[in-house]
C-alpha positions as CSV (number, residue, x, y, z in Angstrom):
1,M,51.4,-14.7,-63.6
2,R,54.2,-17.5,-64.9
3,L,53.7,-19.4,-61.1
4,P,49.8,-19.6,-62.1
5,A,50.0,-20.7,-65.3
6,L,52.6,-23.4,-64.3
7,V,50.4,-24.8,-61.5
8,I,47.1,-24.7,-64.1
9,L,49.2,-26.9,-66.6
10,L,50.5,-29.3,-64.0
11,A,46.4,-29.4,-63.0
12,A,45.5,-30.2,-66.8
13,I,48.5,-32.7,-67.4
14,T,47.8,-34.8,-64.1
15,T,43.9,-34.8,-65.0
16,V,44.6,-35.9,-68.7
17,S,46.7,-38.7,-67.3
18,A,44.0,-39.9,-64.7
19,C,41.4,-39.7,-67.2
20,A,43.6,-42.3,-69.4
21,E,44.4,-44.4,-66.3
22,L,40.7,-44.2,-65.9
23,K,39.8,-45.5,-69.7
24,D,42.3,-47.9,-69.6
25,A,41.0,-49.8,-66.0
26,G,37.4,-49.2,-67.5
27,R,38.2,-51.0,-70.8
28,Q,39.8,-54.2,-68.7
29,I,37.0,-54.2,-66.4
30,G,34.8,-53.9,-69.4
31,E,36.6,-57.3,-71.3
32,T,37.0,-58.9,-68.1
33,T,32.9,-59.0,-67.8
34,K,32.4,-59.6,-71.7
35,E,34.6,-62.9,-71.0
36,V,33.0,-64.0,-67.8
37,T,29.5,-63.6,-69.0
38,T,30.8,-65.2,-72.3
39,D,31.8,-68.1,-69.8
40,I,28.6,-68.1,-67.7
41,G,26.5,-68.5,-70.9
42,H,28.7,-71.2,-72.7
43,A,28.5,-73.4,-69.7
44,T,24.7,-72.8,-69.2
45,R,23.9,-73.5,-72.7
46,D,26.4,-76.8,-71.9
47,T,24.1,-77.9,-68.7
48,T,20.6,-77.4,-70.6
49,R,21.9,-79.4,-73.8
50,A,23.5,-81.9,-71.2
51,I,20.1,-82.4,-68.9
52,G,17.9,-82.8,-72.2
53,H,19.9,-85.1,-73.9
54,A,19.3,-86.8,-70.4
55,S,15.9,-86.4,-70.4
56,R,15.3,-87.6,-73.8
57,D,17.2,-90.9,-73.1
58,A,15.5,-91.4,-70.2
59,V,12.1,-90.9,-72.1
60,N,13.4,-93.4,-74.8
61,S,14.4,-96.2,-72.3
62,V,10.9,-95.8,-70.5
63,K,9.3,-96.1,-73.6
64,N,11.1,-98.8,-75.2
65,D,10.9,-101.1,-71.6
66,L,6.9,-100.2,-72.1
67,S,6.8,-101.2,-75.6
68,E,8.6,-104.8,-74.9
69,D,5.6,-106.1,-72.4
């Protein structure tokens, strides 16, 4: 009776340890994904803002050129 109980106990300890490792790996993946998506979002925002400002400046330049005539 002692040997099967010991085997079950070892299997349970191994399973709990594996679950903790999987949980930690999942947390790391989640945090990394969050950081990457945040960086992508910020880069997209900055690029869109730069394009918008350049477009505005180009339109204003054309308006100023046309009004000088």
